[in-house]
C-alpha positions as CSV (number, residue, x, y, z in Angstrom):
1,M,190.2,79.3,135.3
2,P,186.7,78.7,133.8
3,L,184.2,81.6,133.6
4,L,182.1,82.2,136.8
5,Q,178.5,81.5,135.6
6,A,176.6,81.9,138.9
7,E,177.1,82.0,142.6
8,L,174.5,80.3,145.0
9,V,174.5,81.0,148.7
10,I,172.4,78.6,150.6
11,S,172.0,78.0,154.3
12,N,172.6,74.6,155.9
13,Q,169.1,75.0,157.6
14,T,167.4,75.5,154.2
15,L,169.0,72.3,152.9
16,Q,167.9,70.4,156.0
17,L,164.3,71.8,155.8
18,A,164.2,70.7,152.2
19,G,165.4,67.2,153.1
20,M,168.5,67.5,150.8
21,T,172.1,66.6,151.5
22,R,174.9,68.7,149.9
23,D,175.7,65.8,147.5
24,Q,172.0,65.8,146.3
25,L,172.3,69.6,145.9
26,L,175.3,69.2,143.8
27,N,173.6,66.6,141.7
28,A,170.6,68.8,141.0
29,L,172.8,71.8,140.1
30,S,175.0,69.7,137.8
31,S,171.9,68.5,135.9
32,T,170.5,72.1,135.7
33,F,173.6,74.0,134.8
34,F,175.5,71.3,132.9
35,P,173.0,68.9,131.4
36,D,174.7,65.8,129.7
37,K,178.2,67.0,130.6
38,K,180.9,65.6,132.8
39,V,181.1,67.8,135.9
40,D,184.1,68.1,138.3
41,L,184.4,70.0,141.6
42,I,186.4,73.1,142.2
43,V,187.8,73.2,145.6
44,L,188.9,76.5,147.0
45,S,191.8,76.8,149.4
46,K,192.2,80.2,151.1
47,Q,195.2,81.4,153.1
48,T,196.4,84.7,154.5
49,I,199.9,85.7,153.4
50,S,202.1,88.6,154.2
51,K,203.5,90.8,151.3
52,L,206.0,93.5,151.3
53,V,204.7,96.5,149.5
54,F,205.9,100.0,148.8
55,I,203.4,102.6,150.0
56,D,203.9,106.4,150.4
57,S,207.8,106.2,150.0
58,D,208.1,103.4,152.6
59,W,208.1,99.6,152.6
60,T,205.4,98.0,154.7
61,V,204.1,94.5,155.3
62,I,200.3,93.8,154.6
63,A,198.3,90.7,154.9
64,T,196.4,89.5,151.9
65,E,194.1,86.6,151.4
66,E,195.0,84.3,148.5
67,T,192.6,81.8,147.0
68,T,193.9,78.8,145.1
69,Y,191.4,76.8,143.0
70,Y,191.8,73.0,142.4
71,R,189.8,71.0,139.9
72,T,189.1,67.5,141.0
73,A,186.8,64.6,140.1
74,R,183.6,64.4,142.3
75,A,184.3,60.9,143.2
76,S,187.6,62.0,144.9
77,I,185.8,64.0,147.5
78,T,184.3,62.3,150.6
79,T,181.0,63.1,152.1
80,D,182.7,64.2,155.3
81,Y,184.7,66.7,153.4
82,L,181.8,67.9,151.4
83,N,180.0,68.5,154.7
84,A,182.9,70.4,156.2
85,V,183.6,73.0,153.5
86,T,182.0,76.4,153.3
87,E,182.6,77.0,149.6
88,I,182.9,74.6,146.6
89,G,182.3,74.8,142.8
90,L,181.0,72.8,139.9
91,T,182.5,73.0,136.5
92,D,182.4,71.5,133.1
93,G,185.8,73.0,132.2
94,S,184.5,76.1,130.4
95,T,182.3,77.7,133.1
96,W,181.6,77.0,136.8
97,I,179.2,77.8,139.5
98,K,180.2,78.7,143.1
99,I,178.2,77.3,146.0
100,V,178.6,78.9,149.4
101,F,177.2,77.1,152.5
102,Q,176.4,79.1,155.5
103,D,174.5,78.8,158.8
104,S,171.3,81.0,159.2
105,T,171.5,83.7,161.8
106,A,168.8,85.1,164.0
107,E,168.9,88.3,161.8
108,S,168.3,86.5,158.5
109,K,165.4,84.5,159.7
């Protein structure tokens, strides 16, 4: 896994107010963080799994979240998929940046 260089959390409303699409944001971040390099996407897949663990002299089942990271070419991701995800990454193979998309709430305004 490449070294995490930065994490950006951005609201969908901020992107809309700036008149940017998610694809345009990825292009801007690619040219800023990875100038003149081939950039791929990192797709994160999260799932909850049950694990059997030994705690205090007894076996018990706990639920844990497991994240799997997939590296793929940007061209292989559709606009519909990109608009549906909440987390995605950009990488040049040695470092990566994580982008988290969220909706603004009344408290954060």
